[in-house]
ZAMARGU-4260 file (C-alpha; in steps of 0.2 Angstrom, whole numbers, plus 5000, padded with zeros to 4 digits):
<rodrens>
0) 5134/5021/5093 | 5151/5018/5087 | 5165/5023/5099 | 5168/5039/5093 | 5150/5043/5098
5) 5146/5046/5078 | 5130/5037/5070 | 5128/5032/5053 | 5110/5040/5048 | 5109/5030/5035
10) 5107/5015/5043 | 5088/5017/5042 | 5087/5019/5024 | 5100/5006/5021 | 5098/4994/5034
15) 5112/4983/5029 | 5127/4996/5030 | 5139/4998/5044 | 5148/5012/5053 | 5158/5019/5045
20) 5148/5021/5031 | 5160/5016/5015 | 5153/5017/4995 | 5161/5013/4980 | 5158/5026/4968
25) 5150/5023/4951 | 5165/5022/4939 | 5159/5022/4922 | 5161/5002/4914 | 5170/4998/4929
30) 5161/4997/4942 | 5149/4984/4936 | 5138/4971/4946 | 5149/4961/4955 | 5159/4975/4961
35) 5143/4985/4967 | 5136/4966/4976 | 5151/4965/4985 | 5153/4982/4993 | 5135/4979/4999
40) 5137/4963/5004 | 5152/4970/5016 | 5141/4984/5023 | 5142/4997/5010 | 5135/5004/4998
45) 5140/4997/4980 | 5137/5006/4966 | 5134/5002/4949 | 5142/5017/4934 | 5136/5021/4917
50) 5140/5010/4905 | 5146/5009/4886 | 5127/5015/4879 | 5112/5022/4891 | 5105/5005/4888
55) 5117/4995/4896 | 5111/4999/4913 | 5097/4989/4910 | 5108/4973/4908 | 5121/4979/4925
60) 5105/4979/4935 | 5095/4962/4929 | 5116/4954/4933 | 5116/4960/4949 | 5097/4955/4954
65) 5104/4939/4946 | 5121/4939/4956 | 5109/4943/4973 | 5098/4928/4968 | 5111/4915/4966
70) 5125/4921/4981 | 5119/4935/4989 | 5117/4932/5010 | 5101/4928/5016 | 5099/4945/5024
75) 5103/4956/5009 | 5090/4943/4999 | 5075/4947/5013 | 5081/4966/5012 | 5077/4966/4994
80) 5062/4954/4997 | 5056/4964/5009 | 5056/4979/5002 | 5057/4975/4986 | 5072/4986/4982
85) 5089/4979/4975 | 5103/4984/4989 | 5113/4991/4977 | 5115/5010/4969 | 5116/5015/4950
90) 5127/5031/4942 | 5120/5040/4928 | 5132/5054/4917 | 5120/5066/4912 | 5128/5075/4900
95) 5127/5062/4887 | 5113/5051/4897 | 5098/5047/4893 | 5085/5049/4903 | 5070/5035/4895
100) 5082/5021/4899 | 5086/5026/4916 | 5067/5027/4921 | 5065/5010/4911 | 5078/5004/4922
105) 5075/5009/4939 | 5056/5007/4937 | 5059/4988/4935 | 5073/4985/4946 | 5073/4999/4959
110) 5089/5002/4964 | 5092/5008/4984 | 5101/5025/4980 | 5105/5037/4963 | 5120/5045/4959
115) 5117/5060/4947 | 5134/5066/4938 | 5141/5081/4926 | 5126/5089/4920 | 5129/5098/4906
120) 5115/5112/4912 | 5118/5112/4927 | 5103/5112/4939 | 5093/5112/4926 | 5098/5094/4923
125) 5098/5089/4941 | 5080/5094/4941 | 5077/5084/4928 | 5083/5068/4930 | 5076/5071/4951
130) 5060/5073/4947 | 5059/5060/4933 | 5067/5046/4941 | 5058/5050/4959 | 5043/5050/4947
135) 5049/5032/4941 | 5052/5026/4959 | 5039/5032/4968 | 5050/5041/4977 | 5059/5027/4986
140) 5077/5031/4981 | 5087/5044/4989 | 5099/5052/4976 | 5117/5062/4977 | 5128/5071/4965
145) 5146/5076/4961 | 5161/5064/4961 | 5180/5064/4967 | 5193/5059/4952 | 5180/5066/4937
150) 5177/5085/4944 | 5176/5100/4940 | 5187/5109/4927 | 5194/5126/4934 | 5186/5127/4953
155) 5185/5117/4966 | 5189/5115/4986 | 5198/5100/4994 | 5187/5089/5008 | 5198/5099/5022
160) 5186/5115/5019 | 5173/5108/5008 | 5164/5096/5021 | 5164/5111/5035 | 5158/5123/5024
165) 5144/5113/5016 | 5137/5108/5033 | 5137/5125/5040 | 5127/5131/5025 | 5114/5116/5028
170) 5114/5120/5045 | 5112/5139/5044 | 5097/5133/5030 | 5089/5123/5043 | 5095/5108/5035
175) 5107/5101/5044 | 5101/5084/5047 | 5105/5082/5028 | 5118/5068/5027 | 5138/5073/5020
180) 5147/5059/5008 | 5163/5065/5005 | 5172/5061/4990 | 5187/5065/4984 | 5208/5056/4988
185) 5199/5041/4999 | 5210/5026/4998 | 5209/5019/5019 | 5203/5021/5034 | 5212/5035/5038
190) 5203/5046/5027 | 5187/5039/5033 | 5192/5043/5048 | 5198/5062/5043 | 5180/5063/5032
195) 5170/5060/5047 | 5178/5070/5060 | 5176/5084/5046 | 5158/5083/5046 | 5155/5067/5034
200) 5141/5055/5037 | 5152/5043/5027 | 5165/5040/5013 | 5165/5036/4995 | 5180/5028/4987
205) 5182/5025/4967 | 5201/5023/4962 | 5204/5010/4978 | 5191/4998/4970 | 5199/4999/4953
210) 5210/4989/4961 | 5198/4976/4967 | 5196/4958/4961 | 5177/4963/4955 | 5181/4978/4944
215) 5178/4976/4926 | 5195/4984/4923 | 5212/4975/4914 | 5227/4971/4922 | 5235/4984/4912
220) 5226/4998/4920 | 5224/4990/4935 | 5247/4990/4935 | 5247/5005/4931 | 5236/5011/4946
225) 5247/5001/4957 | 5266/5010/4949 | 5258/5028/4951 | 5264/5039/4968 | 5261/5056/4972
230) 5245/5058/4964 | 5247/5076/4964 | 5261/5076/4954 | 5259/5061/4943 | 5240/5066/4939
235) 5232/5079/4932 | 5212/5085/4927 | 5214/5086/4906 | 5201/5080/4890 | 5216/5075/4881
240) 5215/5057/4885 | 5197/5058/4881 | 5199/5063/4863 | 5215/5051/4861 | 5200/5036/4863
245) 5186/5047/4853 | 5176/5055/4866 | 5170/5074/4862 | 5156/5080/4867 | 5158/5083/4887
250) 5152/5100/4894 | 5174/5105/4897 | 5172/5122/4906 | 5164/5113/4920 | 5169/5094/4922
255) 5187/5087/4918 | 5193/5070/4922 | 5210/5065/4932 | 5222/5055/4926 | 5240/5046/4929
260) 5251/5054/4916 | 5262/5044/4903 | 5269/5047/4888 | 5254/5055/4879 | 5253/5070/4892
265) 5272/5071/4889 | 5274/5074/4873 | 5257/5085/4872 | 5266/5095/4885 | 5281/5096/4871
270) 5272/5104/4860 | 5267/5087/4848 | 5252/5092/4837 | 5236/5080/4842 | 5236/5069/4826
275) 5252/5063/4830 | 5250/5060/4849 | 5232/5050/4841 | 5241/5042/4829 | 5254/5035/4841
280) 5241/5031/4853 | 5230/5021/4841 | 5246/5010/4838 | 5250/5008/4856 | 5233/5001/4860
285) 5232/4990/4844 | 5249/4980/4849 | 5253/4984/4866 | 5239/4974/4876 | 5240/4978/4893
290) 5258/4989/4889 | 5245/5001/4881 | 5243/5007/4902 | 5261/5015/4913 | 5268/5031/4916
295) 5284/5027/4907 | 5280/5019/4890 | 5261/5019/4891 | 5250/5032/4880 | 5231/5027/4883
300) 5219/5032/4896 | 5222/5028/4916 | 5206/5039/4923 | 5210/5041/4943 | 5209/5050/4957
305) 5224/5059/4968 | 5224/5047/4981 | 5232/5035/4967 | 5246/5034/4978 | 5239/5025/4993
310) 5233/5011/4981 | 5245/4997/4980 | 5237/4979/4981 | 5224/4972/4970 | 5209/4965/4983
315) 5193/4957/4985 | 5180/4973/4988 | 5172/4964/5002 | 5189/4966/5010 | 5195/4983/5006
320) 5176/4989/5015 | 5180/4978/5031 | 5201/4983/5031 | 5195/5004/5030 | 5182/5002/5041
325) 5189/4995/5055 | 5206/5005/5053 | 5194/5020/5053 | 5187/5013/5070 | 5204/5010/5076
330) 5208/5029/5076 | 5190/5035/5082 | 5194/5024/5099 | 5212/5030/5098 | 5204/5049/5100
335) 5193/5045/5112 | 5204/5035/5125 | 5215/5051/5124 | 5202/5062/5129
</rodrens>
């Protein structure tokens, strides 16, 4: 039992986790095996994100298994051996994912959790992937979907109303015991405590882990995240940066990434045509190195959530988890003592 009277209902499924539960989101490419394992070692659940290609996930899970064997803690190794489960999660981007590759990967390594995101055909895709992956894992893996930084294009709700409403709806339908994980704008213990008070059983943080030592990310990208303040003003949902990078095919009417604004966005608003923006973007990326990022002179994509202004340092992932956990517990204890 936690000091606040709140417990971790997922502890039975993930016995290495600590209260409050903190999850690192499966950010594409940037959330690799080292980051995922470091978060799990700290009592959270670390997720590996989709790679450059659907088949990359097999390589990443293999590396996670090797890292666990080489330098994982004794408790995690014991759990992995006893349960036959790799103590990390895996994320799949459905609109351009490959279910056959995903089934092969999870059947071979059995990750502890699976995160499904960005279906092209809504619930139909979710059902197809869930059924296929449950079959591959023999039903022994927990599933979830949704994201923070990448989210709905034109609709959606903030955590302050979304979590309580979903919690109430589940309760009304006799499913109130289903744990909810809050995601979106959470970057420290204050956000963790708030999410728990709203009814969440844990939180997922993405942007904060961009500035972890273990993230697979360029220094210029991290510098741009640290530079940005006021995420409400200086981030925007747009597919412009996807297109500048040559990424097309997203179900754009449903999903859009959030990005820190820079010169490409400012010139786009001024009416500069796409071909010109693309030429300037590519030249910037090819010639500027880490300076391709940055709000003043950068031009390339810096995907990040609205909580970017709360990220102020690059730290080991385990320390990020532990600091957020202890800060949240301190806040909850202060509430309890005041009652």
